[in-house]
KERO-991381 format. One record per residue (C-alpha): residue number from 0; residue in three letters; x, y, z. Coordinates in steps of 0.5 Angstrom, whole numbers, plus 500, padded with zeros to 3 digits. Layout:
N
<NUM, Ala, <X, Y, Z>>
...
% end
This chain:
671
<0, Unk, <500, 500, 500>>
<1, Unk, <505, 505, 501>>
<2, Unk, <508, 503, 494>>
<3, Unk, <501, 504, 491>>
<4, Unk, <501, 511, 495>>
<5, Unk, <508, 514, 493>>
<6, Unk, <507, 511, 485>>
<7, Unk, <501, 516, 485>>
<8, Unk, <505, 520, 488>>
<9, Unk, <511, 520, 483>>
<10, Unk, <505, 521, 478>>
<11, Unk, <502, 527, 480>>
<12, Unk, <509, 530, 482>>
<13, Unk, <510, 529, 473>>
<14, Unk, <504, 532, 472>>
<15, Unk, <507, 539, 476>>
<16, Unk, <501, 538, 482>>
<17, Unk, <504, 541, 488>>
<18, Unk, <498, 539, 491>>
<19, Unk, <493, 534, 490>>
<20, Unk, <487, 532, 494>>
<21, Unk, <484, 525, 491>>
<22, Unk, <479, 520, 493>>
<23, Unk, <477, 513, 494>>
<24, Unk, <473, 514, 487>>
<25, Unk, <480, 517, 484>>
<26, Unk, <483, 511, 486>>
<27, Unk, <477, 506, 484>>
<28, Unk, <478, 503, 491>>
<29, Unk, <472, 499, 491>>
<30, Unk, <468, 496, 497>>
<31, Unk, <472, 489, 497>>
<32, Unk, <478, 492, 496>>
<33, Unk, <477, 498, 502>>
<34, Unk, <474, 491, 506>>
<35, Unk, <481, 489, 505>>
<36, Unk, <484, 495, 507>>
<37, Unk, <480, 495, 513>>
<38, Unk, <483, 487, 515>>
<39, Unk, <490, 489, 513>>
<40, Unk, <489, 495, 518>>
<41, Unk, <486, 490, 523>>
<42, Unk, <493, 485, 523>>
<43, Unk, <497, 491, 523>>
<44, Unk, <494, 494, 530>>
<45, Unk, <494, 486, 532>>
<46, Unk, <502, 486, 530>>
<47, Unk, <503, 492, 533>>
<48, Unk, <499, 489, 539>>
<49, Unk, <504, 482, 538>>
<50, Unk, <511, 486, 539>>
<51, Unk, <508, 490, 544>>
<52, Unk, <507, 483, 548>>
<53, Unk, <513, 481, 545>>
<54, Unk, <518, 486, 549>>
<55, Unk, <514, 485, 555>>
<56, Unk, <515, 477, 555>>
<57, Unk, <523, 478, 554>>
<58, Unk, <522, 482, 559>>
<59, Unk, <519, 477, 563>>
<60, Unk, <524, 472, 562>>
<61, Unk, <529, 477, 563>>
<62, Unk, <526, 477, 570>>
<63, Unk, <525, 470, 572>>
<64, Unk, <532, 468, 569>>
<65, Unk, <534, 473, 575>>
<66, Unk, <531, 470, 580>>
<67, Unk, <536, 464, 578>>
<68, Unk, <542, 468, 581>>
<69, Unk, <537, 469, 587>>
<70, Unk, <536, 462, 588>>
<71, Unk, <543, 461, 588>>
<72, Unk, <544, 465, 594>>
<73, Unk, <538, 462, 597>>
<74, Unk, <541, 454, 596>>
<75, Unk, <548, 456, 599>>
<76, Unk, <545, 459, 605>>
<77, Unk, <541, 453, 606>>
<78, Unk, <547, 449, 605>>
<79, Unk, <551, 454, 610>>
<80, Unk, <546, 451, 614>>
<81, Unk, <549, 445, 614>>
<82, Unk, <556, 447, 614>>
<83, Unk, <555, 450, 620>>
<84, Unk, <552, 444, 624>>
<85, Unk, <558, 440, 622>>
<86, Unk, <563, 446, 624>>
<87, Unk, <559, 446, 631>>
<88, Unk, <560, 438, 632>>
<89, Unk, <567, 440, 630>>
<90, Unk, <568, 445, 635>>
<91, Unk, <564, 440, 640>>
<92, Unk, <569, 434, 638>>
<93, Unk, <576, 439, 638>>
<94, Unk, <573, 440, 645>>
<95, Unk, <572, 433, 647>>
<96, Unk, <579, 432, 645>>
<97, Unk, <583, 437, 649>>
<98, Unk, <579, 435, 655>>
<99, Unk, <580, 428, 655>>
<100, Unk, <588, 429, 652>>
<101, Unk, <589, 433, 658>>
<102, Unk, <585, 428, 663>>
<103, Unk, <589, 424, 659>>
<104, Unk, <596, 427, 661>>
<105, Unk, <594, 427, 669>>
<106, Unk, <592, 420, 669>>
<107, Unk, <599, 419, 665>>
<108, Unk, <602, 422, 671>>
<109, Unk, <598, 419, 676>>
<110, Unk, <601, 413, 673>>
<111, Unk, <608, 415, 673>>
<112, Unk, <608, 417, 681>>
<113, Unk, <605, 410, 682>>
<114, Unk, <611, 406, 678>>
<115, Unk, <616, 411, 682>>
<116, Unk, <613, 409, 688>>
<117, Unk, <612, 401, 687>>
<118, Unk, <620, 402, 684>>
<119, Unk, <622, 406, 689>>
<120, Unk, <619, 401, 695>>
<121, Unk, <622, 394, 692>>
<122, Unk, <629, 398, 691>>
<123, Unk, <629, 401, 698>>
<124, Unk, <635, 398, 703>>
<125, Unk, <632, 393, 708>>
<126, Unk, <633, 395, 716>>
<127, Unk, <639, 393, 719>>
<128, Unk, <637, 388, 723>>
<129, Unk, <633, 384, 718>>
<130, Unk, <641, 384, 714>>
<131, Unk, <644, 382, 721>>
<132, Unk, <638, 376, 722>>
<133, Unk, <640, 375, 714>>
<134, Unk, <647, 375, 716>>
<135, Unk, <647, 371, 722>>
<136, Unk, <643, 365, 718>>
<137, Unk, <649, 366, 712>>
<138, Unk, <655, 365, 718>>
<139, Unk, <650, 359, 722>>
<140, Unk, <649, 359, 728>>
<141, Unk, <655, 356, 733>>
<142, Unk, <655, 353, 738>>
<143, Unk, <648, 350, 738>>
<144, Unk, <646, 352, 745>>
<145, Unk, <639, 354, 747>>
<146, Unk, <640, 362, 747>>
<147, Unk, <643, 361, 740>>
<148, Unk, <638, 357, 738>>
<149, Unk, <633, 362, 741>>
<150, Unk, <637, 367, 737>>
<151, Unk, <634, 364, 731>>
<152, Unk, <627, 364, 733>>
<153, Unk, <627, 371, 734>>
<154, Unk, <631, 373, 728>>
<155, Unk, <626, 368, 724>>
<156, Unk, <620, 372, 727>>
<157, Unk, <624, 379, 726>>
<158, Unk, <624, 377, 718>>
<159, Unk, <617, 374, 718>>
<160, Unk, <615, 381, 721>>
<161, Unk, <619, 384, 715>>
<162, Unk, <617, 380, 710>>
<163, Unk, <610, 380, 711>>
<164, Unk, <610, 388, 712>>
<165, Unk, <614, 388, 706>>
<166, Unk, <610, 384, 701>>
<167, Unk, <603, 388, 704>>
<168, Unk, <607, 394, 702>>
<169, Unk, <609, 391, 695>>
<170, Unk, <602, 389, 694>>
<171, Unk, <599, 394, 695>>
<172, Unk, <604, 399, 690>>
<173, Unk, <604, 394, 685>>
<174, Unk, <596, 394, 685>>
<175, Unk, <596, 401, 685>>
<176, Unk, <601, 402, 679>>
<177, Unk, <597, 396, 674>>
<178, Unk, <590, 400, 677>>
<179, Unk, <593, 406, 673>>
<180, Unk, <596, 403, 668>>
<181, Unk, <589, 399, 666>>
<182, Unk, <585, 406, 667>>
<183, Unk, <590, 410, 662>>
<184, Unk, <590, 406, 657>>
<185, Unk, <582, 405, 657>>
<186, Unk, <582, 413, 657>>
<187, Unk, <588, 413, 652>>
<188, Unk, <583, 409, 648>>
<189, Unk, <578, 414, 649>>
<190, Unk, <582, 420, 647>>
<191, Unk, <584, 416, 640>>
<192, Unk, <577, 415, 638>>
<193, Unk, <576, 422, 640>>
<194, Unk, <581, 424, 636>>
<195, Unk, <579, 419, 629>>
<196, Unk, <572, 423, 631>>
<197, Unk, <575, 430, 630>>
<198, Unk, <578, 428, 624>>
<199, Unk, <572, 425, 621>>
<200, Unk, <568, 430, 623>>
<201, Unk, <572, 436, 620>>
<202, Unk, <573, 433, 614>>
<203, Unk, <566, 431, 613>>
<204, Unk, <566, 439, 614>>
<205, Unk, <571, 441, 609>>
<206, Unk, <567, 436, 605>>
<207, Unk, <560, 439, 606>>
<208, Unk, <564, 447, 605>>
<209, Unk, <567, 445, 599>>
<210, Unk, <561, 442, 596>>
<211, Unk, <557, 447, 597>>
<212, Unk, <562, 452, 594>>
<213, Unk, <562, 449, 588>>
<214, Unk, <555, 448, 587>>
<215, Unk, <554, 456, 588>>
<216, Unk, <559, 456, 582>>
<217, Unk, <557, 452, 578>>
<218, Unk, <550, 455, 580>>
<219, Unk, <551, 462, 578>>
<220, Unk, <556, 460, 572>>
<221, Unk, <550, 456, 569>>
<222, Unk, <545, 462, 571>>
<223, Unk, <550, 467, 568>>
<224, Unk, <551, 464, 561>>
<225, Unk, <544, 462, 560>>
<226, Unk, <542, 470, 562>>
<227, Unk, <548, 473, 557>>
<228, Unk, <545, 468, 552>>
<229, Unk, <539, 471, 552>>
<230, Unk, <541, 478, 553>>
<231, Unk, <544, 477, 546>>
<232, Unk, <538, 474, 543>>
<233, Unk, <534, 479, 546>>
<234, Unk, <538, 485, 543>>
<235, Unk, <538, 482, 536>>
<236, Unk, <530, 481, 537>>
<237, Unk, <530, 488, 539>>
<238, Unk, <532, 491, 533>>
<239, Unk, <528, 486, 529>>
<240, Unk, <522, 489, 533>>
<241, Unk, <523, 496, 533>>
<242, Unk, <524, 495, 525>>
<243, Unk, <517, 491, 525>>
<244, Unk, <514, 496, 530>>
<245, Unk, <516, 502, 525>>
<246, Unk, <514, 498, 519>>
<247, Unk, <508, 497, 522>>
<248, Unk, <506, 504, 523>>
<249, Unk, <507, 507, 518>>
<250, Unk, <503, 502, 514>>
<251, Unk, <497, 504, 518>>
<252, Unk, <499, 511, 517>>
<253, Unk, <498, 510, 509>>
<254, Unk, <493, 506, 509>>
<255, Unk, <489, 511, 512>>
<256, Unk, <491, 516, 508>>
<257, Unk, <489, 512, 503>>
<258, Unk, <481, 510, 506>>
<259, Unk, <481, 518, 507>>
<260, Unk, <483, 523, 502>>
<261, Unk, <489, 521, 499>>
<262, Unk, <493, 529, 500>>
<263, Unk, <500, 531, 500>>
<264, Unk, <500, 534, 506>>
<265, Unk, <497, 526, 508>>
<266, Unk, <503, 522, 505>>
<267, Unk, <509, 527, 507>>
<268, Unk, <506, 527, 514>>
<269, Unk, <507, 518, 513>>
<270, Unk, <514, 519, 509>>
<271, Unk, <516, 524, 515>>
<272, Unk, <513, 520, 520>>
<273, Unk, <518, 519, 527>>
<274, Unk, <515, 513, 530>>
<275, Unk, <516, 512, 538>>
<276, Unk, <519, 506, 539>>
<277, Unk, <522, 507, 546>>
<278, Unk, <517, 503, 550>>
<279, Unk, <519, 497, 547>>
<280, Unk, <526, 497, 550>>
<281, Unk, <527, 491, 555>>
<282, Unk, <528, 493, 562>>
<283, Unk, <535, 488, 564>>
<284, Unk, <535, 488, 571>>
<285, Unk, <540, 487, 575>>
<286, Unk, <542, 480, 577>>
<287, Unk, <544, 479, 585>>
<288, Unk, <551, 479, 587>>
<289, Unk, <554, 473, 588>>
<290, Unk, <554, 471, 595>>
<291, Unk, <562, 470, 597>>
<292, Unk, <562, 462, 600>>
<293, Unk, <569, 462, 604>>
<294, Unk, <574, 456, 604>>
<295, Unk, <578, 459, 608>>
<296, Unk, <576, 455, 616>>
<297, Unk, <578, 449, 611>>
<298, Unk, <584, 451, 608>>
<299, Unk, <588, 448, 613>>
<300, Unk, <585, 441, 615>>
<301, Unk, <587, 433, 618>>
<302, Unk, <593, 431, 616>>
<303, Unk, <597, 438, 614>>
<304, Unk, <602, 441, 618>>
<305, Unk, <598, 447, 620>>
<306, Unk, <592, 443, 622>>
<307, Unk, <596, 439, 626>>
<308, Unk, <600, 445, 630>>
<309, Unk, <593, 447, 631>>
<310, Unk, <588, 441, 634>>
<311, Unk, <595, 438, 637>>
<312, Unk, <602, 441, 637>>
<313, Unk, <600, 447, 640>>
<314, Unk, <596, 444, 646>>
<315, Unk, <598, 445, 653>>
<316, Unk, <597, 437, 653>>
<317, Unk, <601, 435, 648>>
<318, Unk, <608, 439, 651>>
<319, Unk, <607, 437, 658>>
<320, Unk, <611, 432, 661>>
<321, Unk, <610, 426, 661>>
<322, Unk, <609, 428, 653>>
<323, Unk, <603, 425, 650>>
<324, Unk, <604, 423, 642>>
<325, Unk, <598, 424, 638>>
<326, Unk, <596, 418, 633>>
<327, Unk, <597, 418, 627>>
<328, Unk, <593, 423, 624>>
<329, Unk, <588, 420, 618>>
<330, Unk, <588, 425, 613>>
<331, Unk, <582, 427, 608>>
<332, Unk, <583, 423, 603>>
<333, Unk, <581, 416, 606>>
<334, Unk, <575, 420, 609>>
<335, Unk, <573, 421, 601>>
<336, Unk, <573, 429, 602>>
<337, Unk, <574, 433, 596>>
<338, Unk, <580, 439, 595>>
<339, Unk, <577, 446, 598>>
<340, Unk, <579, 449, 592>>
<341, Unk, <572, 452, 589>>
<342, Unk, <574, 457, 583>>
<343, Unk, <570, 457, 578>>
<344, Unk, <572, 452, 572>>
<345, Unk, <572, 454, 565>>
<346, Unk, <572, 448, 560>>
<347, Unk, <577, 447, 554>>
<348, Unk, <582, 453, 558>>
<349, Unk, <589, 453, 560>>
<350, Unk, <589, 458, 566>>
<351, Unk, <596, 461, 569>>
<352, Unk, <597, 456, 576>>
<353, Unk, <603, 459, 578>>
<354, Unk, <609, 465, 575>>
<355, Unk, <615, 463, 579>>
<356, Unk, <615, 468, 583>>
<357, Unk, <614, 464, 590>>
<358, Unk, <618, 457, 591>>
<359, Unk, <619, 454, 584>>
<360, Unk, <625, 449, 581>>
<361, Unk, <630, 453, 578>>
<362, Unk, <628, 453, 569>>
<363, Unk, <631, 447, 566>>
<364, Unk, <631, 442, 561>>
<365, Unk, <631, 434, 560>>
<366, Unk, <628, 433, 567>>
<367, Unk, <622, 428, 569>>
<368, Unk, <616, 429, 572>>
<369, Unk, <609, 424, 574>>
<370, Unk, <603, 424, 578>>
<371, Unk, <602, 422, 585>>
<372, Unk, <596, 422, 589>>
<373, Unk, <592, 427, 593>>
<374, Unk, <593, 432, 588>>
<375, Unk, <602, 432, 588>>
<376, Unk, <606, 433, 582>>
<377, Unk, <612, 430, 583>>
<378, Unk, <619, 433, 579>>
<379, Unk, <626, 430, 579>>
<380, Unk, <633, 433, 575>>
<381, Unk, <635, 436, 569>>
<382, Unk, <639, 441, 566>>
<383, Unk, <641, 449, 566>>
<384, Unk, <647, 450, 562>>
<385, Unk, <648, 457, 567>>
<386, Unk, <649, 454, 573>>
<387, Unk, <657, 453, 574>>
<388, Unk, <662, 450, 574>>
<389, Unk, <660, 446, 569>>
<390, Unk, <658, 439, 573>>
<391, Unk, <653, 443, 577>>
<392, Unk, <649, 444, 570>>
<393, Unk, <645, 438, 571>>
<394, Unk, <642, 437, 578>>
<395, Unk, <639, 432, 582>>
<396, Unk, <634, 436, 587>>
<397, Unk, <627, 433, 587>>
<398, Unk, <620, 437, 588>>
<399, Unk, <613, 437, 590>>
<400, Unk, <608, 441, 587>>
<401, Unk, <601, 441, 591>>
<402, Unk, <595, 442, 588>>
<403, Unk, <591, 444, 594>>
<404, Unk, <595, 450, 596>>
<405, Unk, <597, 451, 590>>
<406, Unk, <605, 451, 591>>
<407, Unk, <611, 448, 589>>
<408, Unk, <616, 445, 596>>
<409, Unk, <623, 442, 595>>
<410, Unk, <623, 435, 598>>
<411, Unk, <628, 435, 603>>
<412, Unk, <632, 429, 603>>
<413, Unk, <638, 427, 607>>
<414, Unk, <644, 430, 603>>
<415, Unk, <649, 425, 600>>
<416, Unk, <645, 419, 599>>
<417, Unk, <641, 421, 593>>
<418, Unk, <642, 420, 586>>
<419, Unk, <648, 424, 582>>
<420, Unk, <646, 430, 578>>
<421, Unk, <643, 428, 571>>
<422, Unk, <639, 430, 566>>
<423, Unk, <635, 425, 560>>
<424, Unk, <632, 420, 565>>
<425, Unk, <626, 418, 567>>
<426, Unk, <621, 418, 573>>
<427, Unk, <615, 414, 574>>
<428, Unk, <610, 415, 581>>
<429, Unk, <608, 408, 583>>
<430, Unk, <604, 411, 588>>
<431, Unk, <608, 411, 595>>
<432, Unk, <614, 412, 590>>
<433, Unk, <619, 415, 585>>
<434, Unk, <623, 411, 581>>
<435, Unk, <628, 414, 577>>
<436, Unk, <632, 411, 572>>
<437, Unk, <638, 412, 567>>
<438, Unk, <639, 419, 565>>
<439, Unk, <646, 423, 564>>
<440, Unk, <651, 427, 567>>
<441, Unk, <658, 430, 567>>
<442, Unk, <664, 429, 572>>
<443, Unk, <671, 433, 570>>
<444, Unk, <667, 434, 563>>
<445, Unk, <666, 427, 562>>
<446, Unk, <659, 424, 560>>
<447, Unk, <657, 419, 563>>
<448, Unk, <650, 415, 561>>
<449, Unk, <647, 411, 566>>
<450, Unk, <643, 405, 568>>
<451, Unk, <642, 405, 575>>
<452, Unk, <635, 405, 578>>
<453, Unk, <633, 410, 584>>
<454, Unk, <627, 409, 589>>
<455, Unk, <625, 416, 592>>
<456, Unk, <620, 413, 598>>
<457, Unk, <615, 419, 599>>
<458, Unk, <613, 418, 606>>
<459, Unk, <620, 418, 609>>
<460, Unk, <623, 422, 603>>
<461, Unk, <628, 418, 603>>
<462, Unk, <633, 414, 597>>
<463, Unk, <635, 408, 595>>
<464, Unk, <638, 404, 590>>
<465, Unk, <636, 399, 587>>
<466, Unk, <641, 394, 586>>
<467, Unk, <639, 388, 581>>
<468, Unk, <643, 382, 584>>
<469, Unk, <642, 377, 578>>
<470, Unk, <640, 377, 570>>
<471, Unk, <642, 383, 565>>
<472, Unk, <641, 390, 566>>
<473, Unk, <638, 395, 560>>
<474, Unk, <644, 399, 557>>
<475, Unk, <646, 406, 559>>
<476, Unk, <641, 411, 556>>
<477, Unk, <638, 418, 556>>
<478, Unk, <633, 421, 552>>
<479, Unk, <628, 414, 553>>
<480, Unk, <621, 414, 556>>
<481, Unk, <618, 410, 561>>
<482, Unk, <611, 409, 564>>
<483, Unk, <608, 406, 570>>
<484, Unk, <603, 399, 570>>
<485, Unk, <600, 399, 577>>
<486, Unk, <596, 393, 575>>
<487, Unk, <603, 388, 574>>
<488, Unk, <607, 394, 579>>
<489, Unk, <612, 394, 573>>
<490, Unk, <616, 400, 569>>
<491, Unk, <616, 399, 561>>
<492, Unk, <623, 402, 559>>
<493, Unk, <624, 403, 551>>
<494, Unk, <629, 406, 547>>
<495, Unk, <633, 413, 547>>
<496, Unk, <641, 413, 546>>
<497, Unk, <647, 412, 549>>
<498, Unk, <651, 418, 545>>
<499, Unk, <652, 417, 538>>
<500, Unk, <649, 409, 539>>
<501, Unk, <641, 409, 539>>
<502, Unk, <637, 405, 541>>
<503, Unk, <630, 401, 540>>
<504, Unk, <630, 396, 546>>
<505, Unk, <624, 395, 551>>
<506, Unk, <625, 393, 558>>
<507, Unk, <621, 392, 563>>
<508, Unk, <621, 393, 571>>
<509, Unk, <619, 388, 576>>
<510, Unk, <618, 392, 583>>
<511, Unk, <617, 386, 587>>
<512, Unk, <622, 382, 584>>
<513, Unk, <627, 388, 582>>
<514, Unk, <628, 385, 576>>
<515, Unk, <630, 387, 569>>
<516, Unk, <627, 383, 563>>
<517, Unk, <628, 385, 556>>
<518, Unk, <621, 383, 551>>
<519, Unk, <622, 383, 544>>
<520, Unk, <616, 385, 541>>
<521, Unk, <612, 382, 535>>
<522, Unk, <610, 388, 530>>
<523, Unk, <613, 394, 528>>
<524, Unk, <618, 397, 525>>
<525, Unk, <620, 402, 529>>
<526, Unk, <627, 404, 528>>
<527, Unk, <631, 407, 533>>
<528, Unk, <627, 413, 537>>
<529, Unk, <629, 418, 542>>
<530, Unk, <627, 425, 546>>
<531, Unk, <620, 423, 544>>
<532, Unk, <614, 422, 549>>
<533, Unk, <610, 415, 551>>
<534, Unk, <604, 415, 556>>
<535, Unk, <600, 409, 560>>
<536, Unk, <594, 408, 557>>
<537, Unk, <589, 404, 563>>
<538, Unk, <583, 404, 559>>
<539, Unk, <587, 398, 553>>
<540, Unk, <593, 397, 559>>
<541, Unk, <597, 400, 553>>
<542, Unk, <604, 404, 552>>
<543, Unk, <603, 409, 547>>
<544, Unk, <609, 412, 544>>
<545, Unk, <609, 418, 539>>
<546, Unk, <614, 424, 536>>
<547, Unk, <621, 424, 538>>
<548, Unk, <627, 423, 533>>
<549, Unk, <626, 417, 528>>
<550, Unk, <633, 413, 525>>
<551, Unk, <634, 406, 522>>
<552, Unk, <627, 406, 520>>
<553, Unk, <626, 402, 513>>
<554, Unk, <624, 405, 507>>
<555, Unk, <625, 412, 512>>
<556, Unk, <632, 415, 510>>
<557, Unk, <636, 420, 515>>
<558, Unk, <633, 422, 522>>
<559, Unk, <627, 425, 521>>
<560, Unk, <623, 428, 527>>
<561, Unk, <616, 422, 528>>
<562, Unk, <609, 424, 528>>
<563, Unk, <607, 416, 527>>
<564, Unk, <603, 413, 534>>
<565, Unk, <604, 406, 536>>
<566, Unk, <601, 402, 541>>
<567, Unk, <604, 397, 545>>
<568, Unk, <601, 391, 549>>
<569, Unk, <604, 388, 554>>
<570, Unk, <599, 382, 555>>
<571, Unk, <599, 380, 547>>
<572, Unk, <607, 383, 546>>
<573, Unk, <605, 387, 540>>
<574, Unk, <606, 392, 537>>
<575, Unk, <601, 396, 533>>
<576, Unk, <601, 402, 529>>
<577, Unk, <595, 407, 531>>
<578, Unk, <597, 414, 526>>
<579, Unk, <602, 413, 520>>
<580, Unk, <608, 416, 520>>
<581, Unk, <607, 423, 516>>
<582, Unk, <599, 423, 517>>
<583, Unk, <596, 430, 516>>
<584, Unk, <591, 429, 521>>
<585, Unk, <595, 429, 526>>
<586, Unk, <600, 434, 530>>
<587, Unk, <606, 435, 527>>
<588, Unk, <612, 431, 526>>
<589, Unk, <616, 434, 533>>
<590, Unk, <620, 432, 539>>
<591, Unk, <621, 434, 546>>
<592, Unk, <613, 435, 547>>
<593, Unk, <609, 432, 552>>
<594, Unk, <604, 427, 553>>
<595, Unk, <599, 425, 557>>
<596, Unk, <592, 421, 559>>
<597, Unk, <586, 424, 560>>
<598, Unk, <582, 419, 565>>
<599, Unk, <576, 423, 564>>
<600, Unk, <575, 423, 557>>
<601, Unk, <579, 417, 556>>
<602, Unk, <584, 420, 551>>
<603, Unk, <591, 423, 550>>
<604, Unk, <593, 430, 550>>
<605, Unk, <600, 432, 546>>
<606, Unk, <601, 439, 548>>
<607, Unk, <607, 443, 545>>
<608, Unk, <615, 442, 543>>
<609, Unk, <619, 443, 537>>
<610, Unk, <618, 442, 529>>
<611, Unk, <624, 447, 527>>
<612, Unk, <620, 452, 531>>
<613, Unk, <618, 452, 539>>
<614, Unk, <609, 450, 539>>
<615, Unk, <604, 452, 543>>
<616, Unk, <598, 447, 540>>
<617, Unk, <594, 441, 544>>
<618, Unk, <591, 436, 541>>
<619, Unk, <587, 430, 543>>
<620, Unk, <587, 423, 541>>
<621, Unk, <581, 419, 542>>
<622, Unk, <577, 413, 538>>
<623, Unk, <583, 412, 533>>
<624, Unk, <583, 420, 532>>
<625, Unk, <587, 427, 532>>
<626, Unk, <584, 432, 533>>
<627, Unk, <587, 440, 535>>
<628, Unk, <583, 443, 541>>
<629, Unk, <583, 451, 541>>
<630, Unk, <583, 454, 548>>
<631, Unk, <582, 461, 548>>
<632, Unk, <589, 462, 551>>
<633, Unk, <595, 458, 551>>
<634, Unk, <601, 458, 555>>
<635, Unk, <608, 461, 551>>
<636, Unk, <611, 457, 546>>
<637, Unk, <616, 452, 548>>
<638, Unk, <619, 445, 548>>
<639, Unk, <623, 440, 554>>
<640, Unk, <617, 442, 559>>
<641, Unk, <614, 437, 563>>
<642, Unk, <607, 435, 563>>
<643, Unk, <603, 431, 568>>
<644, Unk, <596, 429, 569>>
<645, Unk, <594, 430, 576>>
<646, Unk, <587, 430, 581>>
<647, Unk, <583, 426, 575>>
<648, Unk, <581, 432, 573>>
<649, Unk, <587, 437, 570>>
<650, Unk, <594, 437, 565>>
<651, Unk, <599, 441, 569>>
<652, Unk, <605, 444, 565>>
<653, Unk, <612, 446, 568>>
<654, Unk, <617, 450, 565>>
<655, Unk, <621, 448, 559>>
<656, Unk, <626, 452, 554>>
<657, Unk, <623, 458, 549>>
<658, Unk, <629, 458, 545>>
<659, Unk, <632, 464, 550>>
<660, Unk, <630, 462, 557>>
<661, Unk, <628, 457, 561>>
<662, Unk, <621, 458, 564>>
<663, Unk, <619, 457, 571>>
<664, Unk, <612, 458, 570>>
<665, Unk, <606, 453, 571>>
<666, Unk, <600, 452, 567>>
<667, Unk, <594, 447, 568>>
<668, Unk, <589, 446, 562>>
<669, Unk, <582, 444, 564>>
<670, Unk, <578, 439, 558>>
% end
């Protein structure tokens, strides 16, 4: 209709008419057409109503969704009531434990007093008359006269009187000692139960508080994401709604002009009509502020040092004499409590965990790292050419990363008991220990490559060299790989190099028997390989290897870098090629990369390395295929870094080299 009116206007203007006044008859509008115009006017009016209604609907959607933020806070408040109740239980349990230990100290002092009295009575000197009688009996009475015989009778009476009194006293003191000891032992058992109750209640409290904060983070994150997605949708709707409202309003204007007299001012009025759309603006509610969830009350927990210091070692009953030492603390890991870290988690994202400003291992390459239990990651040895003299370029320090803090700390071991400084070695975590094998060191400017095996017991921080007494050892090497098979308590060692001698051999070490065995698998050929990456796949019970230098591979001249992927099955003793060399749908051929197993997704993760330049790419191998992952940001490019899968949820990357600097940063990737 707008176009029709404009067409008529053009026709009139072409006739040089500056003013016009056309009636329905001039347009030849029939009753049917007029009825149609009325219908269109009605529809346009209905459309305007719908547009108004739609913006009100969007406003209500936002209001309803904004209530989700309030509900998150309400749910947290309800959960915090449970946390507060558990906190009261912890305080009561702590008070009960303190009272029990104080009473235990008193009972222990009473027992010590009873023992001292018992011991003193048994050690006191006999009266002189008793000693004289005993001596006379030893010497004998002579001559045997009536006086002497009476003396014997008198002496026996003296001895009998003394022994009766002494026996009664000793029996009483003995009963008192053992009675107090029995009371102490019974009470100590009560204290052990109280201590166990305290630790279990605290761990339950910690878990409840951690779960509450985590639920709050997830709730707020989900509502916030939905809220912002809706805002994006509404913003697009706003522009369409405004355009439709303006168009419908002008159509109504033109139709009304057509139904009346078509005059130039009326048409111009429709053309110049400014439609007020301010009423269509959707009012955006302000979301409720996220309620704080404080986990600081459980930042220290059984059985870290600070918690034990506060609950046990600083108490008067602990430092008194005799000192009463608490039973071995039962950690929250036993009770099943999760970590207290409850920061909002962004998936498929890297985040900087530590920037190296605090206690951190020195920057290094050719080191080794593995993940232990309880959110701990361990590191040993490596190389930094900036150390002087040159013999000190290699290192033999051990560090632990505690993800619950998070923070690095050097493992304090007895000086002189650790392995020699080295690089290019391997290390696996066995659960309660670390196994370090091989590597190379330098002494007096001369390289030495090793085939020694060392064990660091984590509970005692003690190094021990595991010396095989029979059988054959693997040749010395560096740049090899090692993985741990927890089911068989064995370590697989593959390939590496001994100077100019490149290796392709495969060995199995049994921690149970302390024996290396060379394996001769079928499949392949893989050729010689070093500076590659390997992992243990606990789903298929296989070892995966990829990347690194390749040499002496039939059909492949030279020493190209690898991007092939192989699987070794210990049960079948067979190599299987999963991804062929040169595959375009795989990470570029590279070396000094990191490879870890994502237990949650049952997939391998490969990060960075060197393919002629240092890289920062991230790849996932799952269900037979590689897929490049593209997080929003990545750590700086690097190689020679260390990777480990920790706490069943994140990939940890430490350090490495970027072509100019040894890096000391720690990153975590959340799939």
